[in-house]
C-alpha positions in Angstrom: 99.2 113.4 113.5 96.9 114.6 110.7 96.9 118.1 112.2 100.7 118.1 112.2 100.7 117.0 108.5 98.3 119.9 107.6 100.7 122.3 109.5 103.7 120.8 107.7 102.2 121.1 104.3 101.4 124.8 104.9 104.8 125.5 106.3 106.6 123.8 103.4 104.5 125.5 100.9 105.6 128.9 102.3 109.2 127.9 103.0 110.9 128.4 99.7 109.0 130.0 96.8 112.1 130.5 94.6 112.7 126.7 94.8 109.2 126.0 93.7 109.5 128.5 90.9 112.7 126.8 89.7 111.2 123.4 89.9 108.2 124.4 87.9 110.4 125.8 85.1 111.0 123.9 81.9 114.2 122.1 83.2 113.8 122.2 87.0 111.9 119.0 87.6 113.8 116.9 85.0 117.1 118.1 86.3 116.2 117.3 89.9 114.9 113.8 88.8 118.1 113.1 87.0 120.2 114.1 90.0 117.9 112.1 92.3 118.4 109.0 90.1 122.2 109.4 90.1 122.2 109.7 93.9 120.0 106.6 94.2 122.4 104.7 91.9 125.4 105.7 94.1 123.5 104.8 97.3 122.0 101.5 96.3 125.0 100.5 94.2 127.5 100.9 97.1 125.3 99.8 100.0 123.9 97.0 97.9 127.3 95.7 97.0 128.4 95.8 100.7 125.2 94.0 101.7 125.7 91.3 99.1 129.2 90.8 100.3 127.9 90.4 103.9 125.5 87.7 102.5 128.5 85.8 101.1 128.8 87.0 97.5 132.4 87.7 96.5 134.1 86.1 99.5 137.5 86.8 98.1 137.0 90.5 98.7 137.6 91.4 102.3 134.6 93.0 104.0 136.7 95.8 105.3 138.0 96.6 101.8 134.5 96.7 100.3 133.4 98.9 103.2 135.5 101.7 101.7 132.5 102.2 99.2 130.2 103.2 102.1 131.2 106.9 102.0 130.2 107.0 98.3 126.8 105.5 99.3 126.4 108.1 101.9 127.2 110.8 99.4 124.5 109.4 97.2 122.1 109.5 100.2 123.0 113.2 100.8 122.3 113.9 97.1 118.9 112.2 97.4 118.0 114.1 100.5 118.8 117.3 98.8 117.1 116.6 95.5 114.1 114.9 97.2 113.7 118.1 99.4 113.2 120.1 96.1 110.3 117.8 95.2 108.8 118.1 98.7 109.1 121.9 98.8 107.5 122.2 95.4 104.5 120.0 96.0 104.2 119.3 99.7 100.6 118.2 99.6 101.4 115.5 97.0 104.0 114.0 99.3 103.0 114.5 102.9 99.5 113.0 102.4 100.8 110.2 100.0 101.0 106.7 101.6 103.8 105.9 99.2 105.8 108.8 100.6 105.0 107.9 104.2 106.2 104.3 103.6 109.3 105.5 101.8 110.2 107.6 104.8 109.5 104.7 107.2 111.7 102.4 105.1 114.5 105.0 105.1 114.3 105.3 108.9 114.4 101.5 109.3 117.4 101.3 107.0 119.2 103.9 109.0 118.5 102.2 112.4 119.5 98.9 110.8 122.8 100.3 109.7 123.4 101.7 113.2 122.7 98.3 114.6 125.3 96.8 112.3 128.0 99.2 113.6 127.0 98.5 117.2 126.8 94.7 117.0 128.8 93.3 114.1 131.2 95.8 112.6 134.2 94.8 114.7 133.8 91.1 114.2 133.2 91.4 110.5 136.2 93.6 109.8 138.7 92.5 112.4 142.2 91.6 111.3 142.1 87.9 110.2 138.3 87.8 110.3 136.9 84.8 108.4 135.4 85.6 104.9 132.0 84.5 106.2 130.2 87.4 107.9 128.7 86.9 111.3 125.0 85.8 111.3 123.8 89.1 112.7 125.6 90.9 109.8 123.8 88.7 107.3 120.4 89.6 108.9 121.3 93.3 108.7 122.2 92.8 105.0 118.8 91.2 104.3 116.9 94.0 106.1 119.0 96.6 104.4 118.4 95.3 100.9 114.7 94.8 101.6 114.4 98.4 102.9 116.2 100.0 100.0 114.1 97.9 97.5 111.1 99.2 99.4 112.3 102.8 99.1 112.7 102.4 95.3 109.3 100.8 94.9 107.6 103.5 97.0 109.4 106.2 95.1 108.1 104.9 91.9 104.5 104.5 93.3 104.6 108.2 94.3 103.6 109.3 90.8 100.8 106.8 90.5 98.9 107.8 93.7 97.9 111.4 94.1 96.0 112.1 97.3 92.5 113.4 96.7 90.0 115.0 99.0 89.0 113.6 102.3 85.6 112.2 103.1 83.3 114.2 105.4 84.5 112.0 108.3 88.0 113.5 108.0 91.5 112.1 107.3 91.9 109.8 110.2 95.0 109.5 112.4 97.5 109.7 109.6 96.2 111.7 106.6 96.3 109.8 103.3 94.0 112.3 101.7 94.1 116.1 101.4 92.1 117.6 104.3 91.9 120.9 102.4 89.7 119.3 99.7 86.4 117.7 100.3 85.7 114.5 98.3 82.6 114.8 96.1 80.3 111.8 95.5 
């Protein structure tokens, strides 16, 4: 896996020099950060409201009616993927080797699988005509996992800036690199 990470860092570093040049300009990074925050607000605001409804908050609002916010949440996710890619293309070594980034990606994948399981297992029962205001038990479990994963994504996103991968020890990076194999750690 560490060899794949090294290859990925090299590939990303060569992938889009104009993007890196823009991001390193006076306004590039701040603009991308602002757009990323707006996308995150859309994503977590809409998905979070839906999850809270599944957990029983706002029972007077039909689950199917609140589900109409999900496309806005997915739009926020698309904005975040796009703006997040700008960060990754600009400083790939600061992301690929960063455990905070690795956990952030893991939490996003779990959130996606969790959402798919909701649509496969509970969607029809939760939104059927005449469905009770109380969501099915599995839908509540999905909501708890969803909220937990998106909170994890936010926390890991904040931690990205506080951990910068340094050089690797002489023994190497291990299975998953959490240090930069191109730099040797000095003691």
